[in-house]
MIMAR-433796 format. One record per residue (C-alpha): x, y, z; residue number from 1; chain; residue in one letter. Coordinates in Angstrom, 2 decimals, m for minus. Layout:
BEGIN
((X,Y,Z),NUM,"A","A")
...
END
This chain:
BEGIN
((60.46,51.36,49.97),1,"A","M")
((56.99,49.79,49.89),2,"A","A")
((55.22,49.99,46.53),3,"A","R")
((52.30,51.93,48.03),4,"A","E")
((54.70,54.45,49.60),5,"A","A")
((56.48,55.32,46.35),6,"A","A")
((53.75,57.65,44.95),7,"A","P")
((53.81,59.89,48.05),8,"A","A")
((57.59,60.22,47.80),9,"A","V")
((57.58,60.86,44.06),10,"A","A")
((54.77,63.41,44.37),11,"A","A")
((56.50,65.55,46.98),12,"A","L")
((59.91,65.42,45.31),13,"A","E")
((58.37,66.27,41.93),14,"A","S")
((56.57,69.21,43.53),15,"A","R")
((59.78,70.42,45.15),16,"A","L")
((61.60,70.25,41.81),17,"A","R")
((58.95,72.56,40.36),18,"A","Q")
((58.97,74.93,43.32),19,"A","L")
((62.76,75.24,43.45),20,"A","W")
((64.40,73.67,40.38),21,"A","P")
((67.78,72.13,41.28),22,"A","P")
((69.41,73.94,38.36),23,"A","D")
((68.67,77.20,40.21),24,"A","D")
((70.96,76.21,43.05),25,"A","W")
((73.48,73.78,41.62),26,"A","C")
((77.12,74.70,42.16),27,"A","G")
((76.44,76.91,45.20),28,"A","V")
((76.24,76.29,48.93),29,"A","T")
((72.76,75.89,50.42),30,"A","V")
((72.28,76.02,54.17),31,"A","L")
((69.21,74.01,55.24),32,"A","A")
((67.81,75.11,58.60),33,"A","A")
((66.80,71.89,60.38),34,"A","V")
((65.25,71.86,63.85),35,"A","S")
((64.53,68.14,63.79),36,"A","G")
((60.78,68.68,63.50),37,"A","G")
((58.72,67.10,60.74),38,"A","S")
((58.67,70.06,58.35),39,"A","D")
((62.41,70.75,58.38),40,"A","S")
((63.30,67.06,58.18),41,"A","V")
((61.03,66.73,55.13),42,"A","A")
((62.73,69.76,53.55),43,"A","L")
((66.17,68.27,54.13),44,"A","L")
((65.22,64.85,52.77),45,"A","R")
((63.57,66.47,49.75),46,"A","G")
((66.49,68.76,48.91),47,"A","L")
((68.95,65.90,49.35),48,"A","H")
((66.89,63.72,47.00),49,"A","A")
((66.51,66.22,44.16),50,"A","I")
((70.00,67.72,44.08),51,"A","R")
((71.44,68.12,40.60),52,"A","A")
((74.33,66.02,39.34),53,"A","A")
((76.65,68.95,40.16),54,"A","D")
((75.18,69.51,43.60),55,"A","P")
((77.46,72.12,45.14),56,"A","G")
((77.16,71.87,48.91),57,"A","R")
((74.07,71.14,50.96),58,"A","L")
((74.88,71.93,54.58),59,"A","V")
((72.68,71.29,57.62),60,"A","V")
((72.36,74.10,60.19),61,"A","A")
((70.83,73.44,63.61),62,"A","H")
((70.34,75.94,66.42),63,"A","F")
((69.90,74.47,69.89),64,"A","N")
((67.76,76.94,71.82),65,"A","H")
((68.42,75.08,75.09),66,"A","A")
((64.88,75.87,76.24),67,"A","L")
((63.72,72.27,76.72),68,"A","R")
((65.17,69.19,78.36),69,"A","A")
((64.82,67.40,75.00),70,"A","E")
((66.80,70.04,73.09),71,"A","A")
((70.00,68.02,73.26),72,"A","D")
((68.15,64.97,71.93),73,"A","D")
((66.95,67.05,68.97),74,"A","D")
((70.51,68.19,68.29),75,"A","E")
((71.77,64.60,68.43),76,"A","R")
((69.04,63.48,66.05),77,"A","F")
((69.88,66.20,63.50),78,"A","V")
((73.60,65.40,63.69),79,"A","R")
((72.91,61.71,63.09),80,"A","Q")
((70.54,62.42,60.20),81,"A","L")
((73.09,64.68,58.52),82,"A","A")
((75.79,62.04,58.96),83,"A","E")
((73.55,59.36,57.45),84,"A","R")
((72.94,61.59,54.43),85,"A","L")
((76.64,62.37,54.12),86,"A","G")
((76.17,66.08,54.86),87,"A","L")
((78.09,68.51,57.01),88,"A","Q")
((76.19,69.65,60.11),89,"A","C")
((76.80,73.00,61.79),90,"A","L")
((75.41,73.51,65.29),91,"A","V")
((75.26,76.44,67.68),92,"A","A")
((73.81,76.53,71.17),93,"A","R")
((72.01,79.44,72.80),94,"A","A")
((73.20,80.71,76.13),95,"A","E")
((70.66,80.46,78.92),96,"A","R")
((69.31,83.96,79.59),97,"A","P")
((69.97,85.54,82.95),98,"A","A")
((67.26,87.13,85.06),99,"A","G")
((63.57,86.31,85.52),100,"A","P")
((61.70,84.30,82.87),101,"A","P")
((60.36,86.25,79.90),102,"A","K")
((56.69,86.24,78.88),103,"A","P")
((55.80,83.82,76.09),104,"A","A")
((55.91,86.52,73.40),105,"A","S")
((59.37,87.57,74.57),106,"A","G")
((60.64,84.00,74.50),107,"A","V")
((59.37,83.52,70.93),108,"A","E")
((60.91,86.76,69.69),109,"A","E")
((64.25,86.17,71.42),110,"A","A")
((64.44,82.63,70.02),111,"A","A")
((63.67,83.84,66.51),112,"A","R")
((66.25,86.62,66.76),113,"A","H")
((68.95,84.21,67.97),114,"A","A")
((68.11,81.60,65.32),115,"A","R")
((68.25,84.02,62.41),116,"A","Y")
((71.41,85.58,63.79),117,"A","G")
((73.02,82.14,63.73),118,"A","F")
((71.81,81.43,60.19),119,"A","L")
((73.03,84.82,58.95),120,"A","R")
((76.47,84.43,60.53),121,"A","A")
((76.86,80.81,59.43),122,"A","T")
((75.83,81.57,55.85),123,"A","A")
((78.45,84.30,55.71),124,"A","T")
((81.16,82.14,57.25),125,"A","E")
((80.59,79.24,54.86),126,"A","F")
((79.82,81.28,51.76),127,"A","G")
((76.24,80.03,51.44),128,"A","A")
((74.20,81.57,48.64),129,"A","R")
((70.88,80.37,50.06),130,"A","Y")
((69.42,79.63,53.48),131,"A","V")
((66.41,77.31,53.10),132,"A","A")
((63.73,77.14,55.78),133,"A","T")
((60.74,74.81,56.00),134,"A","A")
((57.83,77.23,56.36),135,"A","H")
((54.68,75.66,54.91),136,"A","T")
((51.35,76.86,53.53),137,"A","A")
((49.87,76.23,56.99),138,"A","D")
((52.50,78.52,58.52),139,"A","D")
((51.63,81.14,55.92),140,"A","Q")
((47.91,80.96,56.74),141,"A","A")
((48.69,81.30,60.45),142,"A","E")
((50.90,84.31,59.74),143,"A","T")
((48.19,86.08,57.72),144,"A","V")
((45.58,85.42,60.42),145,"A","L")
((47.95,86.58,63.17),146,"A","H")
((48.62,89.84,61.35),147,"A","R")
((44.91,90.44,60.79),148,"A","I")
((44.34,90.10,64.53),149,"A","L")
((47.20,92.46,65.40),150,"A","R")
((46.31,94.97,62.69),151,"A","G")
((48.26,95.33,59.45),152,"A","T")
((48.32,96.84,55.98),153,"A","G")
((48.43,95.29,52.52),154,"A","I")
((52.09,94.35,52.89),155,"A","G")
((51.40,92.54,56.15),156,"A","G")
((48.42,90.71,54.67),157,"A","L")
((50.72,89.21,52.04),158,"A","S")
((52.35,87.11,54.74),159,"A","G")
((55.85,85.72,54.40),160,"A","M")
((57.70,86.20,51.14),161,"A","R")
((58.96,83.13,49.34),162,"A","R")
((62.41,84.69,49.16),163,"A","A")
((64.06,87.71,50.73),164,"A","R")
((67.55,89.01,51.33),165,"A","S")
((69.05,87.74,54.59),166,"A","L")
((72.14,89.83,54.07),167,"A","R")
((74.19,90.96,51.09),168,"A","E")
((74.77,87.96,48.83),169,"A","G")
((72.59,85.59,50.90),170,"A","V")
((68.94,84.82,50.09),171,"A","T")
((66.52,83.29,52.57),172,"A","L")
((64.21,80.98,50.61),173,"A","I")
((61.09,79.09,51.66),174,"A","R")
((60.62,76.38,48.99),175,"A","P")
((57.68,74.73,50.80),176,"A","L")
((55.58,77.86,51.32),177,"A","L")
((52.76,76.54,49.10),178,"A","T")
((52.93,72.95,50.42),179,"A","V")
((50.55,71.80,53.15),180,"A","R")
((51.92,70.30,56.33),181,"A","R")
((49.91,67.12,55.76),182,"A","A")
((51.76,66.53,52.47),183,"A","E")
((55.08,66.62,54.30),184,"A","L")
((53.79,64.23,56.95),185,"A","A")
((52.73,61.79,54.22),186,"A","A")
((56.17,62.10,52.61),187,"A","Y")
((57.99,61.27,55.83),188,"A","L")
((55.64,58.38,56.55),189,"A","A")
((56.29,56.98,53.08),190,"A","A")
((60.04,57.23,53.63),191,"A","L")
((59.81,55.72,57.09),192,"A","G")
((61.70,58.78,58.28),193,"A","Q")
((61.36,59.63,61.99),194,"A","P")
((61.47,63.18,63.34),195,"A","F")
((61.41,64.99,66.68),196,"A","C")
((58.23,66.10,68.42),197,"A","E")
((58.51,69.47,70.17),198,"A","D")
((56.08,69.50,73.09),199,"A","A")
((56.16,73.31,73.21),200,"A","T")
((54.33,73.33,69.86),201,"A","N")
((51.23,72.39,71.84),202,"A","F")
((51.62,74.84,74.73),203,"A","E")
((48.72,77.30,74.65),204,"A","R")
((50.75,80.12,76.22),205,"A","R")
((52.23,80.80,72.77),206,"A","F")
((50.01,82.83,70.44),207,"A","T")
((50.99,80.82,67.37),208,"A","R")
((49.90,77.59,69.06),209,"A","N")
((46.53,79.03,70.07),210,"A","R")
((45.96,80.10,66.47),211,"A","L")
((46.95,76.66,65.17),212,"A","R")
((45.18,74.44,67.67),213,"A","H")
((42.19,76.55,68.75),214,"A","E")
((41.21,79.46,66.51),215,"A","L")
((41.83,77.98,63.05),216,"A","L")
((39.98,74.71,63.85),217,"A","P")
((37.08,76.74,65.28),218,"A","Q")
((36.93,78.95,62.18),219,"A","L")
((37.03,75.86,59.96),220,"A","A")
((34.29,74.11,61.91),221,"A","E")
((31.90,77.02,62.43),222,"A","Q")
((32.54,79.50,59.60),223,"A","Y")
((34.55,78.25,56.63),224,"A","N")
((35.78,74.72,56.12),225,"A","G")
((38.34,76.06,53.64),226,"A","Q")
((39.67,78.79,55.92),227,"A","I")
((43.32,77.94,55.27),228,"A","V")
((42.81,78.18,51.50),229,"A","D")
((40.91,81.46,51.99),230,"A","A")
((43.76,82.95,54.04),231,"A","L")
((46.33,81.79,51.49),232,"A","L")
((44.32,83.35,48.67),233,"A","R")
((44.04,86.61,50.61),234,"A","L")
((47.78,86.60,51.18),235,"A","G")
((48.51,85.96,47.51),236,"A","R")
((46.19,88.75,46.33),237,"A","L")
((47.61,91.18,48.87),238,"A","A")
((51.12,90.26,47.72),239,"A","G")
((50.22,90.98,44.10),240,"A","E")
((48.75,94.35,45.09),241,"A","A")
((51.85,95.17,47.13),242,"A","Q")
((54.06,94.42,44.12),243,"A","E")
((52.20,97.09,42.13),244,"A","V")
((52.60,99.57,44.99),245,"A","I")
((56.30,98.72,45.39),246,"A","D")
((56.80,99.48,41.70),247,"A","G")
((55.23,102.91,42.13),248,"A","Q")
((57.30,103.57,45.24),249,"A","V")
((60.52,102.63,43.46),250,"A","K")
((59.82,105.19,40.74),251,"A","Q")
((58.98,107.89,43.27),252,"A","L")
((62.12,107.21,45.30),253,"A","L")
((64.25,108.11,42.29),254,"A","S")
((62.06,110.99,41.13),255,"A","R")
((60.85,112.75,44.26),256,"A","A")
((63.35,112.03,47.05),257,"A","V")
((66.83,113.43,47.62),258,"A","R")
((69.19,111.83,50.12),259,"A","W")
((71.61,113.98,52.08),260,"A","E")
((73.72,113.29,55.16),261,"A","A")
((71.16,112.69,57.91),262,"A","G")
((68.39,114.27,55.82),263,"A","R")
((65.59,113.27,53.48),264,"A","L")
((64.20,115.90,51.12),265,"A","V")
((60.85,115.24,49.38),266,"A","F")
((59.64,117.22,46.37),267,"A","D")
((55.94,117.59,47.20),268,"A","C")
((55.02,118.76,43.70),269,"A","T")
((55.86,115.26,42.43),270,"A","E")
((53.64,113.67,45.08),271,"A","L")
((50.49,115.79,45.11),272,"A","A")
((48.41,113.33,43.06),273,"A","D")
((49.60,110.14,44.77),274,"A","Q")
((47.26,108.00,46.93),275,"A","P")
((47.86,108.27,50.66),276,"A","R")
((48.75,104.58,50.91),277,"A","Y")
((51.50,105.01,48.33),278,"A","V")
((52.81,108.06,50.20),279,"A","L")
((53.00,106.12,53.47),280,"A","R")
((54.85,103.30,51.73),281,"A","E")
((57.21,105.83,50.12),282,"A","L")
((57.99,107.38,53.50),283,"A","L")
((58.65,103.98,55.05),284,"A","I")
((60.93,102.93,52.18),285,"A","A")
((62.92,106.18,52.29),286,"A","A")
((63.17,106.02,56.08),287,"A","W")
((64.55,102.48,55.92),288,"A","R")
((67.02,103.32,53.19),289,"A","R")
((68.31,106.16,55.35),290,"A","Q")
((68.93,103.59,58.10),291,"A","G")
((66.72,105.22,60.72),292,"A","W")
((65.12,102.98,63.32),293,"A","G")
((61.39,102.54,62.80),294,"A","E")
((60.39,100.52,65.86),295,"A","Q")
((58.68,103.51,67.49),296,"A","A")
((56.95,104.62,64.28),297,"A","M")
((53.33,103.54,64.00),298,"A","G")
((50.45,104.17,61.62),299,"A","F")
((49.65,107.54,63.20),300,"A","E")
((53.18,108.83,62.64),301,"A","E")
((53.37,107.64,59.02),302,"A","W")
((49.92,109.05,58.30),303,"A","D")
((50.85,112.42,59.80),304,"A","A")
((53.93,112.51,57.57),305,"A","L")
((51.76,111.73,54.54),306,"A","A")
((49.59,114.71,55.53),307,"A","N")
((52.73,116.83,55.60),308,"A","S")
((53.52,115.81,52.02),309,"A","L")
((50.00,116.75,50.91),310,"A","L")
((49.83,120.04,52.83),311,"A","A")
((49.49,123.24,50.83),312,"A","T")
((52.83,124.85,50.07),313,"A","A")
((53.79,127.67,52.42),314,"A","T")
((55.72,130.81,51.60),315,"A","S")
((57.79,130.46,54.74),316,"A","G")
((58.82,127.55,56.91),317,"A","R")
((56.41,125.26,58.76),318,"A","A")
((57.49,122.72,61.37),319,"A","T")
((55.84,119.71,63.01),320,"A","W")
((56.48,117.93,66.32),321,"A","P")
((59.66,115.88,66.59),322,"A","M")
((59.26,112.27,65.48),323,"A","L")
((60.48,109.23,67.44),324,"A","P")
((64.24,108.85,67.23),325,"A","G")
((64.77,112.61,67.19),326,"A","G")
((63.82,113.18,63.54),327,"A","V")
((62.69,116.75,62.85),328,"A","A")
((60.05,117.59,60.21),329,"A","V")
((59.93,120.91,58.37),330,"A","A")
((58.23,122.22,55.24),331,"A","R")
((60.09,124.73,53.05),332,"A","H")
((57.75,125.75,50.25),333,"A","G")
((57.34,122.67,48.04),334,"A","D")
((59.97,120.67,49.94),335,"A","L")
((59.42,118.49,53.01),336,"A","L")
((62.63,117.90,54.95),337,"A","V")
((63.21,115.16,57.52),338,"A","L")
((66.43,115.60,59.47),339,"A","A")
((67.95,113.41,62.17),340,"A","S")
((69.37,115.00,65.30),341,"A","A")
((72.62,116.81,64.55),342,"A","G")
((72.10,116.87,60.78),343,"A","A")
END
């Protein structure tokens, strides 16, 4: 390694040790999601370099989406890189979808769903404790901006979480979430490590690419040269606020909600002095814990339910229109009852 390259390598690997200390994951299996692109290759090289003396298993996972002619070349590259590093490489290939082509948003969502399904299943099969992905600070800024444009609440403004449960016993972790993409590029250049270029990352039909290559540069040039830092700061502050709200919701779930078969019963006397935002978050959390689908539930539905919690107690029984998914809403005095069909 050239003398001038060494500082860039040492800096990134030192940063990664601080962000995800090797002692936190020694002795367990870590699945590194590697597409072959620059960010995921940098993650793999970094994790491989900083592993503790008792390293457990670092396993490479690659999902071939089969959407581009170069996809097989990417797979071959990842296999060869894993072999050179002495690591096991697990690969799955997507089946080509039948029927007419999907719109860009549908392609992105289907690819994400298939990729995470593969990672979830592979982690379970191989007993992985962690699945590591290479999302960067730039990805986080793009996510926050995208959610602002679509409309979101405090939780959405917080962007991607550094770690979340992928399934029972498996944690999805993003060690590079505070690292800029340019730092990873400098690291790979210093190592002399090649990577794959995905031409679809520059196709403007994908929303994420338009944000990255058009909107963010325009915002930086015309409005705020530090727009990425501003978005990251907004996400961090929103995340801290959401943590406070989540703590309140956790207490209310145990104090004011009763779970029954197919039913949720809320004690409205415990909730009368709570802010509306907290009530909406409480309803969402209880709904999810009950296992009801929430795809058709929007802000209007959650806000209407919050109104139901705050409504003046009635001596009889009051009902509201059926919610999406066939969930009935009724007020019995100080109790609000949500019941799924057949409950």
